[in-house]
Structures are given as structure tokens and as C-alpha cells.
C-alpha positions, 0 to 999 in steps of 0.5 A, spaced: 495 089 616 501 094 620 504 089 625 508 095 629 503 100 632 506 104 637 509 111 635 517 111 636 521 115 640 526 121 637 532 118 640 528 111 636 527 114 629 534 118 630 538 111 630 533 107 625 535 114 620 543 113 621 543 106 620 538 109 613 545 113 612 549 108 612 546 104 609 545 107 601 552 109 603 553 102 601 550 101 598 551 107 593 559 103 592 556 097 590 551 098 586 557 102 583 561 097 582 556 091 581 556 096 574 563 097 573 563 089 573 557 088 569 553 083 574 546 085 576 543 083 581 540 078 579 540 070 582 542 064 577 537 062 573 533 068 574 530 074 571 530 081 572 525 086 571 527 093 569 523 098 573 527 105 572 525 107 565 519 113 567 525 117 571 531 115 567 531 122 563 530 125 570 538 123 573 541 123 567 538 130 569 540 131 574 547 127 574 550 133 568 547 137 572 551 136 578 558 134 574 557 141 571 556 145 577 563 142 581 567 146 575 562 151 576 562 153 583 570 151 584 571 157 579 567 161 584 570 160 590 577 158 588 579 165 592 579 162 600 582 154 600 578 152 605 571 153 602 574 151 594 575 145 598 569 143 601 564 145 596 569 141 593 567 134 596 561 135 596 560 136 588 563 130 588 559 126 594 554 128 591 554 127 583 557 119 586 551 119 590 547 121 584 551 116 579 550 110 585 542 111 585 542 109 577 546 104 578 542 102 583 536 102 578 540 098 573 544 093 578 538 092 582 532 091 580 527 086 580 528 078 579 524 072 578 528 066 580 527 059 582 525 062 589 521 066 588 521 074 586 524 080 589 521 087 589 526 092 590 526 101 589 532 105 589 537 103 593 534 100 600 528 096 598 529 089 597 523 085 598 522 077 598 516 073 596 517 065 595 513 062 590 509 058 596 506 065 597 504 066 590 497 066 588 497 070 581 500 075 578 497 079 574 497 085 569 493 092 572 495 098 572 493 103 578 496 110 579 495 113 586 495 119 589 502 123 593 503 121 599 500 114 600 503 109 604 507 103 602 502 098 605 494 101 605 489 095 608 494 089 607 496 092 600 503 093 598 504 098 592 511 100 590 510 105 586 514 109 580 511 116 578 505 114 583 503 108 578 503 100 579 502 095 573 504 089 575 500 085 581 501 079 586 496 076 590 499 072 596 496 064 598 496 068 605 499 074 609 506 075 609 510 080 613 514 084 610 520 089 613 520 096 609 526 101 611 524 106 615 519 108 621 511 107 620 507 109 617 512 109 610 516 103 613 517 098 619 514 091 619 507 090 615 504 084 614 501 085 605 496 080 602 497 083 595 503 087 592 503 092 587 509 093 583 511 098 578 513 100 571 515 093 569 519 090 563 524 085 562 532 087 563 537 082 564 536 074 564 540 070 568 545 063 564 542 057 566 535 061 567 529 056 571 523 055 565 519 052 570 520 059 574 514 063 572 515 070 569 510 076 568 509 077 561 503 074 560 497 078 561 495 072 567 499 068 570 496 063 576 500 058 580 500 050 579 
């Protein structure tokens, strides 16, 4: 169920896009900082669940190509200093952005902690669910069509290459806020959460032994 169903105006869409761009730009540099300090965004007593593997090779290829592109373009336009400086700035910014995206996927995994779970994806998505809201967790593989909205009929799917393999059933409808405007973003009420390609990645010190995990075939909250 989508709570906000009205069609936003152009000015509202432009403002939303600007805020998202500023947020993403900030997240690029904080993710690089986390990677340098080796501090994944996993709560104390929690476990991080990686989701980056399906796109890791593609990201590395883009990073390598972006790094090669900088000296190649510089060699072509080195006679025109203003153009050279502009392309150099653009190239370095693009390379930094790609590295930040990779660091975000590595340092901001899905997390399971004493307070619940957090569903994440890249630079923007970070949706928390408390254990009180969760009824069960099961391994269920599903492949959706391209361009399918994240929320359809109360089912929130955070896909990785159109695929999800973890399904979380909620005790009651929960309101979630997603970046962007409807139908792909906005405020929605969901009863089921699906997430893609989970594999154990990080473990935080003092992990709470009583926290439910995602490694079992089916986990039902007591």
C-alpha cells in the first residue's frame, strides 16, 4: 500500500532530486572513510550480511575503466588547458564516485542486530525493521521483471540484479520511507520484505547470541 498517492509537482520533484544528490554525494565520502578505517555500519552485537557479490565484477571493471580514462583523455586534450582541467576534475570526481559506491556496498551491508534488521542497498537505501515487527524469515528465491517498483501490493523488494532470496514476513503493516518519489520511492505500508543475495560478511564484537539470524532455512520469532 502506498500512503502518498498524489502526483508531485515539478518543483517538488526537482527539490527531491537535489536533496538526494547532496545526500548521495555525502555518503560517497563517508563510505570511503569507513572503508579506510575498516568500520562497517554494523551495530554493536550485530552481524553484517553482504549483498554486493552479483555486481562486484561490474563495479571493479567500471572503476578500472574510469582510472584508465583519466590519463587517456588528458593526453588527448592536453593542448587546451581549460578543457584539460575540466576533464581532469570530471574524471577524478567520476572515479571517486565509483569507488565510493563500491565502498558503500562493502561497508553498509544488511545488518542483523539486537534491535532488529536493516535492509540496505548502495548509497541510499537503509530501512530498519524491529524484531517486534518481524513474524518470520525464510529463504525464498524470486526473480522479478526489470523496472518493477520496489513496493507492489504491500511487498517491499530490495533486489540485486532483479533477484531476491530472503523473505521477511511482518506481524503487521509497517510504514517505510524510500528515497525518491512514487512509485519507486516515497512512503509505503508493507507487510512483506524481500531482499537480495545475502551472504554473511561482517560480525561486530559482542554479538548478541539471542538475536535471530538469517542462516537458517526458516526462522520464526519466539
